N, C-alpha and C positions, 0 to 999 in steps of 0.2 A: 546206031552211033548215038543218037539223042538219048536213048534209054540208058546207055552206058554212062553218058555224061550226067544224067539225072542221078544215077546211082552213086557215081563218084561225088557229085555235089552234095548228095545226102550224107554220104560217109564223111566228107569234110565238115559239113555242118555239125554232125554228131560228134566228131572229134573236137571241134571248137567248143561245142556246148559242154562236153565232158571235161575239157581242159578248164573252161571258165568256172565250172562247178567245183572242180578240185581246188583251183586257186582260191575260190570263195571260201570253201570249207577250211582249207589250210590257213587262210588268213585269220579265221576265228580262233584258231589254236595258237598261231604264231604271235598275233597281236592280242593275246588273252586279256580280256577285260571283264571279269564276271561281276555279278551283282554281289556286293559285300554287306555284311551286317554292320550296322552302326551301334556302338555301345556307349551307354550313358553311365557315368561314374559319379559318386559323391565326392565331397572334398577330401576324403581320406583314401581315395582310390578304390573304394568298394563298388562293385558292379551293382547298378540300380536296375538296368534293363537292357535287352537286346532289341533292336529295331531292324526289321527286314521285310522284304516282299518276296513271297514265294519260297526262296531258298535261304536258309540260315547258314551263312558261310563266313568264317573268320580266316583271313589270309595269313599264311606263314611263308616267308621267303626260304629258299633252299638252304642258305647257311644256318638257319635256325632249326632245321630238321635233324635231330640226332642221327649219327651214323647207324646205330642199332635199328632204328625205324627203317632206314633205307635197306639195310642188310636183310631184315625180315621180309620186306616186300619182294626184293629181288630173289631171294631164296625160294620164295613160295610161288611167285607168278612168272619169273623170267630170269633164270639163273645166268644166262648168257647175255643179259641186257647190254652190258658194257662192250660186248664184242660184236653183235650183229648190227646191221644197217637199218633196222626197223622191222625186218621179217626174219623169222627163224626157220630156215628151209628144212633143217632136220626135224624140227617139231612138227612142221606141216606134213611131211611124208609120213611120220609116225601116226599122226592123227588121221591122215587120208586112208591108211591101211585099215584102221579100225572102223572108219566110216563105210568103207567098201564091204567089209565083212558083215556090218549091221545093215547094210543097204539104206542107210540114212545118216544124217549129220548127228553123231553122238558125242564127238569130242572136238574141242577147239584147240588151236595152237597159237592163240593170240599172244603177242608180246605186250609189254607194258605200253609201248608206243601205240599199238593197235587198240588196246583197251582205252587209251586216252581218246583216240579218234572215235571209237564207238560210243563212249560216254558223252563226248562233246558235240559231235555233229551227225552221227549216224544212229540208226535204230539198232535194237538188239536182236532183230530177226535173223535166223540162221539161214540166209539165202546166198547163192553163189555170187549174185550181183553185188550184194553188200560186202561180201568177203573181198571181191576184187577191188571195190572202191576203198575198202579199209586198207588193203595192202599198198595201193597206189598212194594213198594219203600218208600212210606210215613212212614210205620212202621219202616222200616230199617233206614231211615234218623233220625227219632225221637229217635231211640236207640243209635245213634252215636253222634248226635248234641244236644246242648241245645236249648231252645226256642229262646234265644237271637241270637245264631248263625244262626238259620233258618231265623229269621227276617232280619238279616244283609245280608244274601244271596238273600233273596227275594227283598229287597229294591234296591239292587245293580244290580240284573240281569234283572228284569222285564222291558218290553218295555213300554214307556210312550208317544209314538207317536212323530211325527215330526223329527224322527231320534235320539231321546233321549233315551238312555238306562241307567236305574238307576234313582232314585228319586233326587239325587244331581244334575245330569246333567239336568233333567227336571226343577228343581227349578231355576237354573241359566239360562236355555234356555228361558223358558216361562216368568219368572218374574224378571230375572236379580238380583236374591237374593239368599243368602245362606239359608239353611234350618232353621236356628234359627231366621230368620227375616220374615218368612212367616206368613201371617195372617191365621186365621182358614179357611176362605173361599178359600184361595189359597191352603192350605193343602187339603181341601176337593176336589178341582178340580184335584189336582195330584193323590190322592188316588182313585178317580173315573175313571181315564184314563185307567188302565190296562185291565178293562173289555172289552173295545172296543176303542183302541187307536186312530184309524183313525176317528171314528164317533164323539168321544169326544175331538178331537184336538182343543183347543180354538183358534188357529190361522186360523182355517177353519170353525168351527162350534161353535162359541161362545155361542149361545143360548142353544144347547144341552149340552155343557160343564157346563154352569151354572146350568141347570136343574139337571144334574147328581150330581153336587156338593151339591145342595140343598137337594138332597135325602141323601147324606152322612151326612150332618149337621142335618137333621131331625132324622136320626137314632141315632146319638149321643145324641141328646136331648131326644128322646123317652126312651132310656135306662138310662137316668139320668147322662150322662157323661159330659154334659155341662149345664150351667144355661140358663134361659129364655132370659136374656139380651144378652148372647153370641150367642144364637140361632138367635135372631132377628137381631143383628148386622151383623152376617155372611150372613144371608139370603138376606139382602138388599145390601151387598157389591158387587161392580162390578170391580174386579181387572183389572189393566192395564196389557196387555199381549204383549210380544215382538215377533216379527217374523223375526229373524236374521239368517244368514247363519250359518251352523254348525261349520265351521272352524273359523269364526270370524277373518279371516286373514287380519290384518291391516298394514302389511308390507311384502308383498309377496317376495320381493327380499331378505329380511333379513331371512325369513323363509326358503327359498330355500337354502341359504348359510349355515344356521344352520344345516339343514338335511345333506347337503353334507359333512360338516366338521365332524359331529358326527356319521354318518352311519358306518364308519369302526369300531368304537368302540362300538356302540350300534345298532346291527343289527335289534333289535326289537323296534326301536325308535318310530314307529307309533302304537305300540300295548303294549308297556311296562309301560305305566303310569308314565313317567318321568316328573319331573318339571325342566324346563330348564330356567335358568335365564341369560339374555344377558346384554350387556353393552349399548344397544340401549336406547335412550330416545325418546319415541314416538312423543313428541311435536317437537323435533328437526328433527325427521325423516320426519314428514309432512312438516316442514319448508324447509328441504333440497330438497324435491320433488318440492315444490313450487318455490324455488330459481332456481333449474335446469330448470324449465319451463320458467322462466323469461329470461334466456340466449337463450333458444331454440326459444321462440317466437320472440326475437329480430333478430335472424338469419333468421327465416322464413320470417319476415317483410322485411328485406333488400334483400332477394333473390326474393321476389315477386312471380311471375308466374314461375320462375325457381327453386323454392324450391323443393328439393327432399325429400318429406315428407315420402316416403317409406323406405328411407335409413338413413336420418339424425337422429342422436340420441346423447345421452349424459350420463354421470355418475357423481355422487358426493359422496365423502367420507368425513366424519367429525370425527376426532379423538381427544381425550383428550391427550394433549402433554405428561405429566409425566406418566400416567398410560397405555397408549396405548388403552384405552377403545374406541371402535368404537361407537360413539354417533348416527351416521346416516350412512346409506349405501343405495343409490339409484342406481340401475343398469340400468335404462332406463327411457324414457319419459312416457311410457305407458305399464305397465305390461300385461294388457289385450291384447295388440297388439303383444307384444314380451316378453317372459319370459327369454330371454337370459340376463344374468347378466353381463353387461359391466364393472361393478366395480370390478368384481372378475375373470371373464372368458376371457375377452378381453385383448389381449396383443397389446398395441398401442405404437408407438414411442413417447417418451417424448419430443423430439426436444430440443429447447433452455432451457426448464425448467430443463434440466440436467446439465447445465453449472455450477451451484453453487458447485456441487461435485468436479468438476475439479479445480475450484478456491479455494476451501477449501484445496485441496492438495497443491496448490501453497502457500497458506498462512502457512500451516504447515511445508513447506520446506523452509521457510525464506523470501518469498515475503511478501510485505505489501500491503494494499489497494492502496497506492500511487505509488507502483512500476510500471514502464512503460514497456509495451509490444508492438511489432509492429502490427499495424492494416493495413496491406498491402496485396495486392492480389498476389497469387502465383498459378502456375499450377503444379499439381502433376501427375506423370506418373506411371501407374502400370507396374512394370518390367516384369510381366508374360504375360499380355495381351496387353501392350502398349497403354492401354486406358488412356485418360487424364481426370483430374478433376480440374475444376477452380471454387472453391467456391466464393460466393459473400456475402456482407452484404445485409440485407433486403432493405436498402436505396440505394443500388448500388453505394456506394462511400466508401472512406477509409480515415482514419485520420492520417496515418503515425505512430506516437507513441501515446499511450493512456494509462492511468492508469488502473489498474485492476478494480477499482471502476467504472470508467466511461464506461469501456468495458461491465461490467455486467448490469449497469444501463440502457444502451442503447442496450444491447443484441447484441454486435458486433461479428458476426460469424468469421471474419478473425482474429481478435485478439485472439479469443478463440482457434482457430486451431493452430495459431502460439504459443500460450501458451502451448498447449499440446505437440507440437513439442519440445519446450524448456525444458519442464519437463521430457520428454522421454516416448515414448509410452510404452515400456516394464514395466518401473517402475510404471506408473500410472495404467496400466491395472492390474498389479499384486496386487496393493494396493486396487483397486476397487473390485476385486474378493475377496479379504480378508474381505472387508466390507460387502460382501454378494451379490453383483450384479452377475447376471447370463446371459450367452449368449450375453455378450457385444462385440462389434466389436473390432478387433485387428488392426485397422487402424485409420487414422485421422478423419474419419466420426464420431468416437465416441464422438468428441467434440460437435457435433450437435445432440446427443442423437439418434443415428442410431440403436436402438434395441428395442425389444418389452418388455413391462411390464404392469401389470394391475394397475389400480388406487389404489386399496387396498394395494397391495404389495409396491407400490411406496410411499404410505403415511408412511410406516414404515421407509424407508430411509430418507424421508424428516424430520422425527421427530428429527433427530440428530441436526438440527439447533435450534429449540425452546427449546430443552432439553439440550442445552449447551454441545454438543458433544457426548451425549449418544443416540444411536439408540434404540428405543423401538418398538418391534414387535406389530402390531395391534392385538387386541384380541376382538372377538365378543361374545363368550360364557364365562361367568363368573363362573357358577357352574351348576352341574346337580345332582338332588336329585332322587334317585330310589324309587320305590313303598314301599320299606322297610325302607325308611328314611335315607339311606346312602348317603353321600354328597361327590362329587368330585369337588374340586376347581381348576380352571385353571388360571395360572399366565403367564404374558407376559415374553418373553425372551428379555434380554437387551444385548447391546454390546457397549463398549466405543470406539468411532471412533477417537475423538480428545479431547483436553482439553477445559474447559469452556471459557478460555480467548481467545483461537483461534476461537472458535465457535462464540463468540460475535462479532468478526470482520466481519464474514460473515452476522450475523444478521443485523449489521449496514448497510452493503452494500445492503442487500435485503430490508431494510427499504427505502433506497434511490431509489430503483427500483419502489416502490409504490408511493413514494413522488413526483418524478420528471421524472421517466423513463417509460418503456413500460407497467408498472402495474398501471399507474395513475387512471384508471377506478375502481380500487379496494379500493381506499381511503374511510375510514369510519371515520366520525367526532368523536372525543373524545377518540380515542384509537390508539395505535401504531400498524401498520400493516407491515409485511414484506412478501415478496414473489417473485415469478419469473413467468414470462409468458413463454409459449412454443408454437412455430408454426413450423410445419414441411413443407417440400417442397411441393409446389402446394396446401397449405392449406388443407392437408389431415387430420391432427390432430392439435387441439388447446387445450392448457391447461392454467390454472392458479393454481399454487400451493402456497397458502398463509397461513399465520399463525399469531396469536396474541400470547401474553404471555401464554395463557391457552389452546387454541385449534388451530388445523390446518384444513384447508378445501381444498381438491383437487377437481378441476372441469375439466372435459374433454368433448369435443364434437368432432364428426366426422361422417362420413358416415359408415355404417356397412360393405359396400363392399369395403372400403378403397379407394374410388374414391375421387377426390378433391371436397371440399365444394365450396360454392359461393366465387367468387374472392373478396379478401379484408378481408376475416375473419381471425382474428388472436386471439392469446390467450388474448391479452389486450382488444380486441374489443368484443369478444364473451364470454369468460370464466370469465374475471375479473368482469363484472357486475353481474353475478350470485353469485360470492363470496361476492360482496358488499351488494347485497340484503340479503343474508343469515346472514352476520355479523351484519348488521344494526338491523335486527329483533332479532338476538341472544342477543344483548345488551339490548333490551327492556325486553326480558325474564330473563336475567341474568345481572342486573345492577351492581352486585357485582364483576363481572369478573375483573381480573387484567388488567390495562390499559397501562402500560409501561414495557418495558424489563429492567431487573436489569443488572447492570454492574458488572461483576465478578472481584474478586481480581486479580491483575496482568495486568489489562487493564489501559493504560495511555492515556491521551488526551492532544492535543495541537491545537492551532489555526494555521491554514495554509491558507493564502489568505482569512482570514476572516471566514473560516469554521472549525468547530471542527473536528479533525481527530484523530482516535484511533490507537494505536499501542501496541505491546508487545515486550518482550525481544526476542521472537522467530521471530516476524515480526516487526522489528524496521523501523522507517521512513527512506526513501532513503536519502543519503547524500545531494542531491540537495535540498531536502525539508528542511533539517536541516539548510543549509546555508541560505535559504530564511527566515527560521524562526528566526535565529539570527539577520538578517538584519532588520526584521520587529518587533523584540522584542516580539515574541510569548510567551504565558504563558503556564505553565503546570497546568492542572486541577486535 
């Protein structure tokens, strides 16, 4: 009696275990929640890249699957799909007879529901136990889900070869088409793939794929689901098949930065099926990469056999002035050789390109572009270490007294250091920190940009000039849409640094830098350009930070190991030509772009020594200039 009880107890446990296992496996299919590919798009809706873990799958709901696709699958795999309850008894007996004759399992009789079960929760082994589990699960699934729901799961889960999971993924991957644009032959090729994905992969076995597709088409014709003309046309068709990488990554530096910025908020970014829309314009992204290489090749050519190809690199950032939209972001010359993103991860000294921020403070505190400052040499002593510092101008000379405009046009180091001293280190440092600058020096080397900053972050600060005093934080991700359709929109942060009229005084000064100063190599015919060069000690970093009325372009070059580059490389010589190349091509792509800077209200103009000079009530002309003006009969414009 005890043995019988033990047997019964074991049977009950086995039944409970089997039931629990069936419910667990059925739940995976009923509450279907697969890993989905995230897609990144540019501002025009062009695909930049696919992000996924293990399985590249793009989901398609049932209502978006064309009827012809469903007909092709049902005709080929399970003609009575809409009639049976998960198991096709007639097909099972037919297959059983063949198996008995062959004395082994030679033919299956799986319905589409059974195939879904097999692909989702079971193995492909042809064993009696697996077939029983498959049948039980199929009945369970049919009791819980509608036929349409089963088909939706099948089309999204099944493997179609070449790394493509789901029919939407396969259609885009093999044919570069959405499902509703597929021809009958293309549909047949896809429907035929799940039987043997590797063997029928059209990128590797086109002949076998076409043969399998013709079988599908023939089956549809035989049962009367397509006409003779459709049959003939499909049989003769030879579709064009694409063999592209799964990621389709067209802008790897951009993709890396998108992942880095969103990962804290979306931990499942590579499996959550998000649609990420960026501010990037792929045409401009490719142009920026091309332009960065123009400057790079120039430096390599000048260095000749001394070119340090293993270390020399660069970065370029292109931003839309008023919106902060990052139109292009290139973090290096060759991503394949180095994935390190110099546009976002590298902290390099801006050198003389930082001077406009100091001169803007001077303008806001009452100086005018024609105010004079001393351009003379001084030796500074560190009271704690007794070390001395004797800064020099790049030309190794000095002018005595020089106007703010001339000092920035010719990037005079001594004049800028003296200006910082006159303004007061504590006051300037406090204001710059309020503007958002971090880790800036608390000594006079600040005048020469002696701190580290990334090109992307720097572009945000530079935006205050073309935006007439408003700093706009650069923004790369515009919106994220979840798999359920919820959308989150990202907006840039803004900060007012100065007034429009005061900012215009700096714009005019930076226009002169390009017109006749250190930035001459950045001149572009037919449009006003403003900007500033930057070159650090020993040519370690070179910059050109330039802008038009609509966009700003920041270009940087340097050695990754922070060693000096080839002697003679400067921001004007190396970086400005890259800017010029980009802006020239940009005008061809966007002839509608604004060509001249507007003059804000509150800005006045007078002729001084034959030159138009601008001033405001905050930055009036110096008395000496006014006296000369009266003597020469200058006019107010």
